[in-house]
N, C-alpha and C positions, 0 to 999 in steps of 0.2 A: 362408569365410575360413580361412586356414591358421594354425597356432599361432604362426608368426613374426609375424603381424599383432598378436596379443595380446601377444607378447613385447615388442614396442615399447611397449605400454601399461604392461607390468610394469616396464620399465626407467624410464619416465617417473615411475611411482609411487615408485620407489626413490630418486630424486634430490630433494634439498631446495631446491637453488638455482633461483631463478626464471629465471636466464640459462640454466642447463642444461636446464630444462624447455622453454624457448622453442626452443633449438637442437634438442632431441630431437623436439619437435613438428614442426619444419620438416623434419627427416629422415624422420619418420613419414609426412608428407604427400608427400614426394618419392619415397619407396620403396614405399609401399603404395597401389595404385590406388583402393582403397575407403576410405581414411582420411578423405578430405574428406566423403564421404557419411555416414560413421559419426558424425563430429563434428557435422555439420549436423543430423542426426537427434537427437542427444543434447541439443543446445542450442536446438532449435526449440521455441518456446513454443506453437506451434499443434498440435503432436503430443501425443497423450494421454500423460500420465505416470502410472505405477502408484504405488500406495502400498506401503510395506513390508509392511503388514498382509496384502496379497494373497498375498505369498510365505509369510508366517507361516501363513496359512490353507491354502495348498497343500502345504507340507512340514512345518509345525511343529505341527499339531494332535496328532500322535502322536509326533513326534520330539523334542519338548521344546526347540524352537529358542529360545524366550524365555529359557530358563535356561542356554543354552550360552554359553561364553566367547568370543563373537564380537561385535565392535563393530558389525558391519554385516551385514545379511542376505546380501549378495553374498559375503562371506567364508565364511559358513556353506555357501552353495551351492557354493563353490569347493572346500572341504575335505571336505564331508560325502560319505560313500558311501551312496547311497540303496538301500533294499531294492527287490527286483524288484517291479514292478507289472504287472498283467495288462493287455495292450493288443493290439489287432490293427493298430495304426498302423504304417505302413512308415517306415523311416528317411528323413529329409529333410535336404537340404543347407541348413544354417543359414548362409546368406551374407547380404550386405547387402541384396540384393533381398528375401529373406524377411523380414529385420528391418524394412524400410520398410513392406512390405505388412502385416506382423503389427501394427505400431504403429497402422495405420489400422483394422485389424479390431478392435482393442481398443475403439474408439469405439462399436462396436455389440455389445459383449459385457459382461455384468455378472453379479453373483451367483455361483451355483455353477458356471455355465458358464465364467466367467472364471477361477475357481480351478482347475477341471479342465483348462482350456486351458493355464494356466501349468504345472501339474504334468505334464501330458502332454509338452509341448514341452521343458521344461527337464530332464526325466529323460533324454532322449536326447542332450543336448549334452555336449561335452567340459567338463572342469572349468573351463578358461579361458573357454570360451564362456559358461558359467553365470555366472561372475563378472562379465565385462564386458558381456554382454547385459543382465543384471539391472540393472547400474548405468546403462546407456543408457536403459532403460525407466523407471528411477526418476529420471532427469534429474539424476544426480549421479555423476560418475566417481570421486569421492573419491581423486583422485591429485594434488591441488594444482593442478588445471587447471580454470579457469572460463572463461566466455564471453570475458572480456577477454583472457585469455592466448591462447586459440585465435584470436581476431581479430587479435592481433599477428602470429601465425604466418601467418595468411591474408594479411595486408597485406604481409608480407615476400616472399611468393610471388606477389603481384599478384592474389590471389583476392578475390572479393566477401565482405565480412564478414557475420557473422550478425546480423540485426537484433535488438535488444533489445525486449522487450515494453514498450509505453508507452501511456498514455492521453493525451488532450488535457488540457493543464494551463491554469491561470489566471494571467494577469498581474494585478498589483495596480493599483488605481486609487482615487483619492479622489474620490468623486462630488461633492464641494464644491470641487474644483480645476477652475476653468473652463478653464484652458489644457490640462490633461490630458484633460478631457472633449472639447474641440474637436479634439484631436489623435487620440484613440484611438477614440471612439465614433461609430457611424453610426445614425441614426434613420430609421424605427422600429427598436426594439431589443427583444430578449427579456429579461425580468427574472424571476429565480427566487429562491426562498429558498435561502440557503446553510446547509446542514445540518451539524451538528457530529458527523461520524461517520467511517466507514472507506470509502474509495472502492473499489468493486469492479466489474469487468466480469462479466456473467453470460452464459454461452453455453448455450442449450437446444437439444438436437439428438437424433438417434436416431429409430428407427421408432416408429410409433404403438403405445402399450402398453409400449414399452421406452425411455422417454425418459431422457436423461441431462442433468445440469447441471454446469457447471464454473464456479466463482467464482475470479477472479484479481485480486489486489491490484494497485495502481498500480506496484509494484515487481516484478511478475511472479510473486508467490508464490501457490501454489494454496491457497485458503482454503475449499474446498468442504466439507470435513469439519466445519468449525466452525459451519455454519448449516444443519443438516439440514431444519428446518421450512420455511425459506425455499425450499430446493431442491424440496421436495415441492410447495409452492404453485406454483412456476414450472412444474413438470412438469404439474400439474393444469390450469392455466389456459392453458398454451401446449402443447397436445397434439400439434401437427403442425408440420413445417417446421424450418428452422434459424434461430434467432433470437439476436441478440447485443445485449445491453442494457448501458447504462452507468448507474451509480447509486451510491447511498450506503447503507451499513448504519448505522442509527441505533438508539438506545435512549433511555431516560429522560434519560441524560446520557452524555457521553463516558467518564466514569470507570466507570460501570456497564457500558458496552460493552466495556471492556478487562479487566474482572474475570472470570476464568474461573468463579468460584463464584456469579456472579450469574445468576439464572434468569428475569429479567424479559424481556418480549417484545422481540425484535429485529425491525426492519422494514427492508425493502429499498425505498428510495425511488428511482424510476427517472426519469431526465431526458433520456435519449437512446436512439435505436435505431441500430445500426451496420451494417445490412445493406448499405447503399451509402454509404460515408463521403464520396464525392465530391459527394453532394447538399448543397445549402446547408442551414443549420440549420432554417430555416422549413419546408422540405419534410420533413426528417427528423422534426421534432417533429409535424407533421401526421400522418405515418405512424405515429408512436408513439401519439398520441392515438387514432387510428382503431383501432389494434390493441388498445388497452386497452378501448375501447368494445365492440368485437366480442367480446372475451373476458370481458367483465363485470368489468373491473378499472378503476375510475375513482374520483376523489376524492369525499369526502363531508365535510360538516360545517364548511366555512369559506365566507366570503362574498368574492367578488371585489370589486375596487374599484368596479365598476358595480353592486354589490349583488346580482349574480346568485348564486343559491345552488345548489350541486350536490347532488343528492339520490340519486344512485346508490349502490349498495352495493359493497363490495370486501372481500376477506379482510383480516384484521388485520395481516398481516405483509408485504404487497406493495402499493405504491400509487404513483401518478403524482405527481411533484413539482409544487409550486405553479408556475404559469407564467402570466405576463401580458405584454402588449405595451405599450411606452411610446413615445409620439411626441415627448416633450420631456424634458429633464433634470429639470424640475420634478416630473414624474410619477415619475421614478426616485427622487428624493430623498424624495418623499412615501411611497413604498413602503418605502424603506430605513428611514425613521423608524418606520413601522408594525412592521417586523421587529425593530427595536431595542426597541420597547415590548413586544413579545412575547418578548423575550430570546432571539431567534434568533441564529445565528452571524454573519449578515450577508447581503449580497445578491450574486447572480451575474448578470452581464450578458453576453449572447451576440449577436454580429453575425448578423443573420438570413440574409444572403446569402453567407455564407462556409462552406466545407466543414469537415469534421472533420480535424484535423491532429495525429496522434499525436506526442507528445513536444514539441509546440510550445506556446508561451504566447501565440500570436496568436489573435485573434477571440473570446476568452473572458476575462472580467475579474471580479475579486472585490473587494468593499469590506467589510471585516470591522468589526464594532463594536469600538470602543476605549474602555476605561475608564481613568481616571487616579486616582491616590491620592497623598497626602502621607504618607510614612512616616518613622519615626525611625531614624537610623543608630546601631547599637549595636556594630558591629565592621567590620573590613575584611579583605581577603585580597590577598596579593601574587600577581603573575602568573607565567607561565612563558614560555619562548621569548623573543621579542623584548621581552616585558614582565617579564622576570625581575627581581625586586627592586622592582617598581613596583606601585602601588596599582591593581588592575584590577577588583576586585569590592567592592561595598559590601553589608554585611549589614543588613537592615532589618526592622523590626517595626511593627505598628500600635499604636494606643493601648491596646487590650485585651490585647496581648501574645499573642493567640491565632493570629496570622498572622505567620509568619517567611518571609523571602524573600531570596535572594542575587541581586543584579542586576549583571551585567557587560556584557550586551548594551546597546549605545547609548553606552557610555563610550568616546569617541574618543581619539585620541592626545593631543590638546591637554588634555582633561580629565584623562587619566591622568597626564600630566606635571605638571599643576597640583596634583593631589591628592598626588602623590609629593613634590613640593617642599614642600608644607605639612607633610607628615609628617616629612620630614628636618629641617626647621627646628624643628619642635615637639620632636623628640628631641634635637637639638643644644642646646636650651635647658635640658636636664637634666630634662625631664618624665618621669613614669612611663612606661617603655616598654610597659607593658600597656594604656595608654590611648592615645587619638589625638585630634587636633584636630577630628575629624569627629564624635566621640561626642555624641549628643543633637541633632545638626543634622537638619533636615528635608530629605528627598530626594523629589522628585516623580518618579513613574514612570507609564508607561502599560502596560496589560495587557489581556488578553481577558476573564478572569473569575476569580472565586474559586471553587474546587471545593468539593464538600461535605466534603472531607477537610481543608479549610483551606489548600490550596495555591493559589498564584497562577500562572495559565497565561500563558506568554510575557511575562514582565516586561521592560521596556526602560527604561533610564535617560533622564530628560529633563533635570533640572538639580537643583542644591542650592538650596533656597529660603531665603534669608537673611531674607525678610520674614515667615516663619512660625515659630511656636514649638511648636505642638501638632500631633501626627500625627493622621491620620484614624482613626476606629474602623470597621474592616471587619466587625465582628460582624454588623451588619444585612445586609450583602451575603452573608455566609456563611449566615445563617439563611434568607434568601430563596432561596439556592441549594439548601439542604437541603429546602426546602419545595416545590420544583418537581416 
């Protein structure tokens, strides 16, 4: 690639207007033959992306990169003049063919070999190559251009857009809604525990003895560095072949899972294998179960509905998800109630004879447990946008005063207008503007749980209860949550 190729990127970086960036991208694609391949490589989720730490290790161990006044490692590589390093390596033409090949080679390179490879190759590049190649390998061009912007430019030129990483998602269903059940479900059906965690795809690949793991969130974010123990277990128990798993990272609670200072054990609960997504779920699950059996990774310590007990052992941080088959909706409801009694998140239902469809909400359904509470209104908030000046949020507390929650979700336009009318009439009567006609009234909400910190997760407004005078005391729910 010639410098004018990178000059296009420099100009795009200098402009702030999204319209300008779009037009400049279109010109870039029209004038530079390698532009499309470069952008596809940068925004391709399937190609290995480096971490900035790799460049720090390659050039910063003695150069003090961490302390330098550069916002991004690519800027350091662009402006820094490197000291000569001894090498017998011949000069190489760093074009798009090289970059694509090198991206794939990175899949099989790790440790000190990876660091030396980066140091060796980037030493010989021009300053502009260092800047933009490092950004491409880091999966972040840092010039105000993301996949969405690139895809708009591709569409303008009739080019195929770049697919976004996606996992198969769940549609919602009420297992007690007979009409929804008849419309959406097919029996027999798979039913599994819904875990309250972080959804991750795990890819295990590389040569024997040099295995690698990549963990990707449902939004396409690389989370590999956050779970080193789980990665080591996956390498150990899957020592050969390319394996792609779908699962959930869980901990003792969702709150501990999201706290960086918490050191409790994280588990990766696996519920699907994605080596051939065209297979129906029943076949994929059988392949997954057989793989876990062959590798010594199976469930222990719970009884199936037929009272079968699994007695195999498995490591503490990787396990197979609970999985049963139901022939009737009665069996689904029975298992759902068991999960509620165990204080699980809910139930997942999967159509056995359907394939895996990324980004789709077909063929997989969830029914989450829902709790309700009657809480006292102590304040209100006015809305914004189309609800400016209108009552859009109610501030609630329980009897003990230990739980406070704002609820706006579920307040429809009719309720919003009715509450606002009551407030206006109340104030027009000369009442204290710091009070409201809602103060002390009971509001019924539904929610998912009370966390150990006293927060209510996903509160939704149901109605104002004129037939009740006392709010619920959620202290017992809070104490139970802390004792889990």
